[in-house]
C-alpha positions in Angstrom: 142.3 130.4 107.1 146.0 129.6 107.9 147.6 126.5 106.6 147.9 124.5 109.7 148.1 120.7 110.2 144.7 120.8 111.8 143.1 122.7 108.9 144.7 120.4 106.4 143.5 117.4 108.2 139.9 118.6 108.4 140.0 119.7 104.8 141.1 116.3 103.8 138.5 114.6 106.0 135.8 116.8 104.3 136.8 116.2 101.0 137.1 112.5 101.5 133.6 112.3 103.1 132.2 114.2 100.2 133.7 111.8 97.7 132.4 108.9 99.8 128.8 110.3 99.5 128.9 110.7 95.8 128.0 107.1 95.5 124.2 107.1 94.7 123.5 104.2 97.1 125.2 106.0 100.1 123.5 109.2 99.2 120.1 107.3 99.1 120.8 105.5 102.3 121.6 108.8 104.0 118.4 110.3 102.7 116.4 107.4 104.1 118.1 107.7 107.4 117.3 111.4 107.4 113.8 110.6 106.6 113.5 108.2 109.5 115.3 110.5 112.0 112.7 113.3 111.1 110.0 110.7 111.8 111.4 109.9 115.1 112.0 113.6 116.0 108.4 114.5 115.0 107.1 111.8 117.2 109.4 112.5 120.2 108.6 116.3 119.9 104.8 116.0 119.8 104.7 113.4 122.6 107.0 115.5 124.8 105.3 118.8 124.1 101.8 117.3 124.5 102.5 116.2 128.0 102.6 119.9 129.2 99.7 121.8 127.7 101.6 125.2 128.2 104.1 124.3 125.4 101.7 123.3 122.8 101.3 126.5 120.9 105.0 127.6 121.2 106.3 124.3 120.0 103.9 124.3 117.0 104.9 127.8 116.0 108.7 126.9 116.3 108.1 123.8 114.2 106.0 125.6 111.4 108.8 128.2 111.3 111.5 125.6 111.0 109.5 123.7 108.4 109.0 126.9 106.3 112.8 127.8 106.5 113.5 124.2 105.3 111.1 124.7 102.4 112.6 128.0 101.6 116.0 126.5 101.3 115.1 123.7 99.3 112.6 125.2 97.0 114.5 128.6 96.7 115.4 130.4 93.5 118.8 128.7 93.5 118.4 125.5 91.7 122.1 124.4 92.0 121.8 124.2 95.9 118.9 121.8 95.4 121.4 119.0 94.6 123.5 119.6 97.6 123.6 116.7 100.0 122.8 118.6 103.2 119.9 120.4 101.4 118.4 117.1 100.3 118.8 115.6 103.7 117.2 118.7 105.4 114.2 118.2 103.1 114.0 114.4 104.0 114.1 115.3 107.6 111.3 117.9 107.1 109.2 115.2 105.2 109.6 112.8 108.0 108.7 115.2 110.6 105.7 116.2 108.7 104.4 112.8 108.1 104.9 111.8 111.9 102.9 114.9 112.9 100.0 113.8 110.4 100.2 110.3 111.9 100.1 111.5 115.5 97.0 113.7 114.7 95.3 110.7 113.1 96.0 108.7 116.3 94.6 111.4 118.5 91.5 111.7 116.3 90.5 108.1 116.7 
């Protein structure tokens, strides 16, 4: 890219944000937030899609596809990308959504 002031500003902000998340406690807190956001999204998606019976199968297929893509990214052959912050956050989001779906299934079964 060209060396513009906007590009330099975004580059400096991305670098500082990356350095800020090198702290293990901040990284852990971001993973916990991602897990809770996944739990919320799973609960909201299942509740919203469950109201209209026409969207149940379509939404379930899309969510299974997204879960499998996230698993492929996290558990892929490249082990260096497993430590990347966005990959770990994506996996935490997936785990939260999956837990939420199991919890909703247990609520519907009782």
